[in-house]
N, C-alpha and C positions, 0 to 999 in steps of 0.2 A: 776584794779580799774579804774573807770571812774572819770575824774576830773569834777569840777563844771560846766565849760563851756560846755563840752561834754554832761554832764547830762542834762543841760537846753536845748541843741539842740535836744537830744534824746527825751526829754519830749514833745517838740514842734512837733517833727515828729510823735510821738505816738498820740498826741492830734489830729493832722490833719488827721491821718490815721484812728483812731478808734472812735472819738467823736460821729459822727452821727450814726454809727452802734451800738455803745454801748447804746446810748440814746434810739434808737428804741428797742433794746433788753430789756432794763429796762422798758420802757413804756408798752411793751406787758405783763409785770408781775406786774407792779405797776400802779394803775389807776390814781393817783394824779400826775399831771405834775410837780408841784414844788418839790414833794418828789422824783420823778424820777431824776430831775436835781440835787437835793442834793446828791443822791446816785452816780450819775455820777461824781460830784466834789470829793466825798470821794474816788472813784475809783482812780482818778488821784492823789489825795494826797497820797494814799498808793503806787501807782506806783513811785511817786517822792521819797518817803521815802526809797524804796528798789532798786531804779535804780542804786545807787552807789555800791551796793553789787554784782550786776550781772556782770559776765565777758563775757557773750555771749548773744547778743540780736538779734540773727538771726530769732528766732521764738517765740516772746513773746505772741502771740495771745491766746494760751490756758491758760497761766498764768493770763493774763488780764481778760479773761472771768471767770476764777475761782474766782478771786478777786470780780468780779461783782456779781456772783451767791452768794458768801458768804455774801456780803453786802445786797443783796435782802433778804436772809434768816434772817439776823440780823434785817432788817426793819420789817419783819413780826413778829419776836419775840418781838421786842419793842412794836409793835402795839398791839399784844396779851396781853402784860403785862399792857398796858394802857387803855384797853377797860373797860369802866365803867359798873358795874353790876347794872341792873335796880333795883329800890327799891321794885318792886312788884314780884321779882323772889322768888319762894317758897323756904323756908328753911326746914331743917330737921323736925322742929316742925310743919310745915304746911302740910307735906305730910301725908295723912291718913295711919294708921297702915297696912291696907290691900293693899296698893299700893307698892308692893314689888319691882317692876322694877324701880320706881322713887327713892326709897331709895337706891337701888344698884347703880343707875346712879350717885348719889352724890359722891360716893367713887371712881368712875372710874379714875378721874384725878390723884389721889394718886397712883393708880395701874399703870397707863400709865407712870408716872414719874419714875417707877422702870425699865422700858424697856431700852435696850441699845439705845444709841443716834440715829442711823439711823432709827430705827423702831419708836421710840418716835416721832422723827421729822416728819416722814411720816404720822403717825396717827394724830398728832396735825394739820399739814398743810391741810390734806384732810378732817378730820372729824370735827375739830373745826374752822379752818380758811376757809373752803369751797372750797379749790382748787380742781380742777379735777385731776385725775391721769395723764392726759396729761400735765396739767400745772405744776404738781409736777415734772414730767420728765424734762421739759424745765428748771425749776428753779434749779434743782439739776445737770443738764447736763448729765442725764442718758437716756437710751432708754425708750420708753413708756412701753414696756414689763417689763423692769427692775423696773420701778415705780410701776406697777401693782403687781409684785412679792414682792416688799418691803412692800407695804400696806397689801397684803395678809399675809405675814409672821408676820407682826406686829399684825394683828388681831389674828392670831393663837397663838402668844406668849402671848398676853393679855388674850385670852381664857384659855391657859394653866396655867397662873398665877392665874386666878380666880378659876379654877377647883382644883388647888393645895391647895388653901387657903380656899375654901368654898365648901359645899355640896349643890347642887341645886336640887329642886324638880320642875319638868316641867309638864305642862298639855299635852294633846295629840297633841296640836298644836305647842308645843315647847316653850311656854311662861313660864317664871319663876312664880311659884305660891308660893314658899317659899325657903329659904336658911338659912344655919347656918354656923358659923365659924368652921373650923377644927383646926386652930392653932391661936397662938397669933399674927402672922404677919399681920393678916387682921382685927385688932381691929377697924380700921377706916371704914371697909366695911359695918358694920351694926350699 
């Protein structure tokens, strides 16, 4: 165990060693400077909380960057939850009966929520938050090809869920012209 004096010294050393690198890392992923600085402060709060529990501090870098990545993901989750929906956004009643794709699009969020966490996260960050697959890779600390695979698998799992739940009729171009429920699990799909 590390006593309080050693803990404070270790935190100062870590701050001096990682502060500017972590801030640059965060700023590449978060555009608002004040939010980036808030995330940096939270990183060091978490380090401080857990510093006493570690017996070996020879290689803390991967642990520190994992904390940072997790906090950036949390930042985007909070941001997603607080985005205001415009008043003029069409509701189910506003969508014409013959606009099958728009009606189906309204239910995608519920279907995405059923996906396992890594796939749900990949789809939300790329499709809804607008991150590129390269940005997703950096954010999650995985390779670019790993991020591509994760997004592709998430799309496949989403497609499989939809095909299990509903029957689709497509035109010759592959566009949905009609669909109906196969089971009660998709009552929100239509």
